[in-house]
C-alpha positions as CSV (number, residue, x, y, z in Angstrom):
1,M,-34.7,-28.2,-14.0
2,Y,-35.4,-25.5,-16.4
3,D,-37.5,-27.4,-20.1
4,A,-35.3,-27.6,-23.0
5,E,-38.0,-26.7,-25.3
6,K,-38.4,-23.2,-23.5
7,V,-35.1,-22.4,-23.3
8,A,-34.7,-23.4,-26.9
9,A,-37.3,-21.1,-27.7
10,R,-35.4,-18.5,-25.8
11,I,-32.1,-19.0,-27.4
12,V,-34.1,-18.7,-30.8
13,D,-35.8,-15.4,-30.0
14,G,-32.8,-13.7,-28.4
15,L,-30.2,-14.5,-31.7
16,G,-33.2,-13.2,-33.9
17,R,-33.5,-10.2,-31.9
18,R,-29.4,-9.9,-31.7
19,R,-29.3,-10.2,-28.2
20,T,-25.6,-10.0,-26.8
21,A,-27.0,-12.5,-23.4
22,V,-30.1,-15.0,-23.8
23,C,-31.2,-15.6,-19.8
24,A,-33.5,-18.8,-19.3
25,P,-35.0,-18.3,-16.7
26,A,-36.0,-14.8,-17.3
27,W,-35.1,-13.9,-13.9
28,L,-31.7,-14.5,-14.7
29,R,-31.4,-10.9,-15.8
30,L,-32.3,-9.4,-12.6
31,V,-29.3,-11.5,-10.9
32,Q,-27.0,-10.1,-14.0
33,S,-27.7,-6.7,-12.8
34,V,-27.7,-7.2,-9.0
35,R,-24.2,-8.9,-9.4
36,A,-22.5,-5.4,-10.3
37,V,-23.2,-3.7,-6.6
38,P,-21.5,-6.2,-4.5
39,P,-17.5,-5.3,-5.4
40,P,-17.8,-1.7,-4.9
41,L,-19.5,-2.3,-1.3
42,V,-16.8,-5.5,0.2
43,P,-14.1,-2.5,1.1
44,R,-16.4,-0.3,2.5
45,V,-17.4,-3.0,4.8
46,V,-14.3,-4.6,5.4
47,R,-12.7,-1.2,6.1
48,R,-15.5,-0.7,8.8
49,Q,-15.2,-4.0,10.5
50,A,-11.5,-4.2,10.7
51,A,-11.2,-0.4,12.4
52,P,-11.2,-0.3,15.9
53,P,-13.9,0.9,18.1
54,G,-13.7,5.0,18.0
55,C,-11.1,5.3,14.4
56,R,-12.8,7.8,12.5
57,G,-10.8,6.0,9.0
58,G,-7.5,7.1,8.3
59,S,-4.9,5.3,9.7
60,R,-1.7,7.2,11.5
61,S,1.0,5.0,9.0
62,G,-1.6,6.5,6.1
63,R,-1.3,10.0,7.3
64,A,2.2,9.7,7.5
65,A,2.5,8.5,3.9
66,R,0.7,11.1,2.5
67,R,2.8,13.8,4.5
68,R,5.7,11.9,3.1
69,G,4.0,11.8,-0.6
70,D,3.4,16.0,-0.3
71,A,7.0,16.4,0.9
72,D,8.2,14.3,-2.1
73,R,6.3,16.8,-5.0
74,A,6.9,19.7,-3.2
75,A,10.9,19.1,-3.5
76,R,10.2,17.8,-7.1
77,R,8.4,21.4,-7.4
78,H,11.4,23.2,-6.3
79,A,14.1,20.8,-7.9
80,R,12.6,22.1,-11.1
């Protein structure tokens, strides 16, 4: 448990400095900055773990979908 007097002093100091966030204990500020790192990394890790061995990325169905999308865009361009 953190000392209530220290927390109160940090809150008063934070209000005086017009801070948007007040952390008690102070090391929690580091946790806030590090917290933003995992979300972008999670999909990459999951994709690597879910891919079959020897797969370099991009499934056949994904490539086929991209080709269909390219064909659709080309058809729309020619229809104009």
